[in-house]
C-alpha positions as CSV (number, residue, x, y, z in Angstrom):
1,G,0.0,0.0,0.0
2,R,0.9,3.6,-0.3
3,R,3.1,4.9,2.5
4,D,1.8,8.1,3.9
5,F,4.5,10.8,4.5
6,S,4.2,12.6,7.8
7,L,6.7,14.2,10.1
8,S,6.7,13.7,13.9
9,R,8.8,16.8,14.6
10,S,7.4,20.3,14.9
11,S,7.4,22.6,11.9
12,A,10.1,24.7,13.4
13,A,12.4,21.7,13.8
14,V,11.7,20.5,10.3
15,L,12.4,24.0,8.9
16,N,15.7,24.3,10.8
17,A,16.8,20.9,9.6
18,A,15.9,21.7,6.0
19,C,17.7,25.0,6.1
20,S,20.8,23.5,7.6
21,M,21.1,21.2,4.5
22,M,20.9,24.2,2.2
23,T,23.5,26.7,3.4
24,P,24.2,28.5,1.1
25,P,20.8,28.1,-0.6
26,S,21.2,25.5,-3.3
27,V,18.0,25.9,-5.4
28,E,16.5,29.4,-5.2
29,I,12.8,28.2,-5.7
30,V,13.1,25.9,-2.7
31,A,15.0,28.4,-0.6
32,R,12.3,31.0,-1.3
33,A,9.6,28.4,-0.2
34,L,11.4,27.9,3.1
35,R,10.8,31.5,4.0
36,F,7.2,30.4,4.5
37,G,8.2,27.2,6.2
38,S,5.3,26.8,8.7
39,R,2.6,27.8,6.2
40,I,0.5,25.3,4.3
41,A,2.0,24.8,0.9
42,L,-0.1,22.0,-0.6
43,R,-3.3,20.1,0.0
44,D,-4.0,16.8,-1.8
45,A,-5.9,13.6,-1.2
46,A,-3.4,12.7,1.6
47,G,-3.9,15.9,3.5
48,A,-1.9,19.1,3.9
49,L,1.8,19.8,4.0
50,T,3.8,22.9,5.0
51,Y,6.6,24.3,2.9
52,A,9.1,23.0,5.5
53,E,7.6,19.5,5.2
54,L,7.7,19.6,1.4
55,A,11.4,20.7,1.5
56,A,12.2,18.0,4.1
57,G,10.7,15.3,1.9
58,A,12.5,16.7,-1.2
59,L,15.8,16.5,0.6
60,R,15.2,12.9,1.3
61,A,14.2,12.3,-2.3
62,A,17.4,14.1,-3.4
63,A,19.5,11.7,-1.3
64,R,17.6,8.7,-2.8
65,L,18.2,10.0,-6.3
66,R,21.9,10.7,-5.7
67,D,22.3,7.1,-4.3
68,G,25.7,8.0,-2.8
69,R,26.8,10.5,-5.4
70,A,27.6,14.1,-4.4
71,D,25.9,15.6,-7.5
72,L,23.8,14.2,-10.3
73,D,25.6,16.7,-12.6
74,G,22.6,17.4,-14.8
75,A,21.6,13.7,-15.2
76,R,18.0,13.6,-16.7
77,V,15.3,12.4,-14.3
78,A,12.0,11.7,-15.9
79,I,8.9,12.1,-13.7
80,L,5.7,10.1,-14.5
81,V,3.7,11.3,-11.4
82,P,0.3,12.9,-11.1
83,P,-0.1,16.3,-9.5
84,G,0.3,16.3,-5.7
85,R,3.0,15.9,-3.0
86,D,4.7,13.1,-4.8
87,F,5.3,15.2,-7.9
88,V,6.8,18.0,-5.8
89,F,9.0,15.6,-3.9
90,A,10.2,14.2,-7.3
91,L,10.7,17.6,-8.9
92,W,12.3,19.4,-6.0
93,G,14.3,16.3,-5.1
94,T,15.7,16.2,-8.6
95,W,16.7,19.8,-8.4
96,L,18.3,19.4,-5.0
97,A,20.2,16.4,-6.2
98,G,21.7,18.5,-9.1
99,G,19.5,16.7,-11.7
100,F,17.6,17.9,-14.8
101,A,13.9,17.2,-14.5
102,V,11.9,15.8,-17.5
103,P,8.1,15.7,-16.6
104,L,6.3,13.2,-18.7
105,C,2.7,13.6,-19.9
106,L,0.4,11.2,-18.0
107,T,-1.9,10.7,-21.0
108,H,0.8,9.9,-23.6
109,P,1.0,6.4,-25.1
110,A,4.0,4.2,-24.3
111,A,5.6,4.9,-27.7
112,K,5.6,8.7,-27.2
113,L,6.9,8.3,-23.6
114,D,9.7,6.1,-25.0
115,Y,10.6,8.7,-27.6
116,V,10.9,11.4,-24.9
117,L,13.0,9.1,-22.7
118,A,15.4,8.4,-25.6
119,D,15.5,12.0,-26.9
120,S,16.2,13.5,-23.4
121,D,18.9,10.9,-22.6
122,T,17.1,10.1,-19.4
123,S,18.9,7.9,-16.9
124,I,16.5,7.8,-14.0
125,L,12.7,7.3,-14.2
126,V,10.5,8.2,-11.2
127,A,7.0,6.7,-11.5
128,H,3.9,6.7,-9.3
129,P,2.6,3.1,-8.6
130,Q,-0.4,3.7,-10.8
131,F,1.9,4.0,-13.8
132,R,4.3,1.2,-12.9
133,D,2.9,-1.1,-15.6
134,V,3.8,1.5,-18.2
135,A,7.1,2.6,-16.6
136,A,8.7,-0.8,-15.8
137,P,8.9,-2.1,-19.4
138,L,10.1,1.3,-20.6
139,A,12.8,1.5,-18.0
140,G,13.8,-2.1,-18.6
141,A,14.1,-1.7,-22.3
142,R,16.4,1.3,-22.0
143,G,18.3,0.2,-18.9
144,L,17.0,3.1,-16.8
145,R,17.0,3.2,-13.0
146,L,13.4,3.0,-11.9
147,L,12.2,4.5,-8.7
148,D,8.7,4.2,-7.3
149,T,7.4,7.2,-5.5
150,N,6.7,5.0,-2.5
151,E,10.4,4.4,-2.1
152,L,11.6,7.9,-3.1
153,L,11.7,9.1,0.6
154,D,13.5,6.0,1.9
155,A,16.8,7.8,2.5
156,Q,18.3,10.1,5.1
157,A,18.6,13.7,4.0
158,G,22.1,15.0,3.5
159,P,24.0,18.1,2.2
160,V,23.0,19.1,-1.3
161,P,25.2,20.3,-4.2
162,D,25.5,23.9,-5.2
163,V,23.0,24.4,-8.0
164,G,23.4,27.8,-9.7
165,P,20.9,29.7,-11.8
166,G,22.6,28.8,-15.0
167,R,22.2,25.1,-14.6
168,P,19.3,23.4,-16.5
169,A,16.3,22.7,-14.3
170,I,13.5,21.3,-16.4
171,L,13.1,20.0,-20.0
172,I,9.5,20.5,-21.2
173,Y,8.4,18.8,-24.4
174,T,6.1,20.4,-27.0
175,S,2.9,18.6,-28.0
176,G,4.4,17.5,-31.3
177,T,1.3,18.3,-33.3
178,T,3.3,19.3,-36.4
179,G,6.1,16.8,-35.9
180,K,8.0,15.0,-33.2
181,P,7.9,16.7,-29.8
182,K,10.9,18.9,-29.1
183,G,12.4,19.6,-25.7
184,V,12.6,23.2,-24.4
185,V,15.2,23.8,-21.7
186,L,14.5,26.1,-18.7
187,T,17.4,26.9,-16.4
188,H,16.9,27.5,-12.7
189,G,17.2,31.2,-13.4
190,N,14.5,30.9,-16.0
191,V,12.2,29.2,-13.5
192,V,12.8,31.9,-10.9
193,A,12.1,34.6,-13.5
194,Q,8.8,33.0,-14.6
195,V,7.6,32.6,-11.0
196,T,8.6,36.2,-10.2
197,C,6.8,37.5,-13.3
198,L,3.6,35.6,-12.3
199,V,3.7,36.9,-8.8
200,E,4.1,40.5,-10.0
201,A,1.6,40.3,-12.8
202,W,-1.2,38.8,-10.7
203,G,-0.3,40.8,-7.6
204,W,-0.1,37.8,-5.4
205,V,0.7,38.4,-1.7
206,P,1.7,35.9,1.1
207,D,-1.9,35.5,2.3
208,D,-3.3,34.4,-1.0
209,Q,-4.3,30.8,-1.6
210,I,-4.3,29.3,-5.0
């Protein structure tokens, strides 16, 4: 069954632990989130999580993804996970591990997913259990390391590599309506700029809930 993620420590302790792993801040988006550590960041079917709890889970995911390495050095990590805490753990964990995230479309057929895995030169595939029947054969055929989201947090958090704004953060594929899908690279600096633009354009403030 699905293992629920919960933290026994107080939010303050979780926040302090997460911050100690990220000095100096490694990924700016995550560092910004930690400024609101005790606030609710996400609500999904499993309940609510604070920003500190999300970051703490992402640090554990990063350790699992690194698997003893100090830095993934831009290795591609494909993510076949529906929206919710597991997606954030996988995405932030990839970034905190020094990886390059490749979100996969949940509705794409296996052949199109296989094309993206090959074209992106993915080496790790993170999949939610509901997609394991699709993910396992794809990972096996290409010799990819396959991680289930249920095991993604089965590691002790540790120090993270320095991830600067110029490093690639996410590879988003076009729909491919006029040809084969093409990957568009966003750096960590690009992601921060996009988030900043949205906050300013919509006039969001800390008390807003989206």
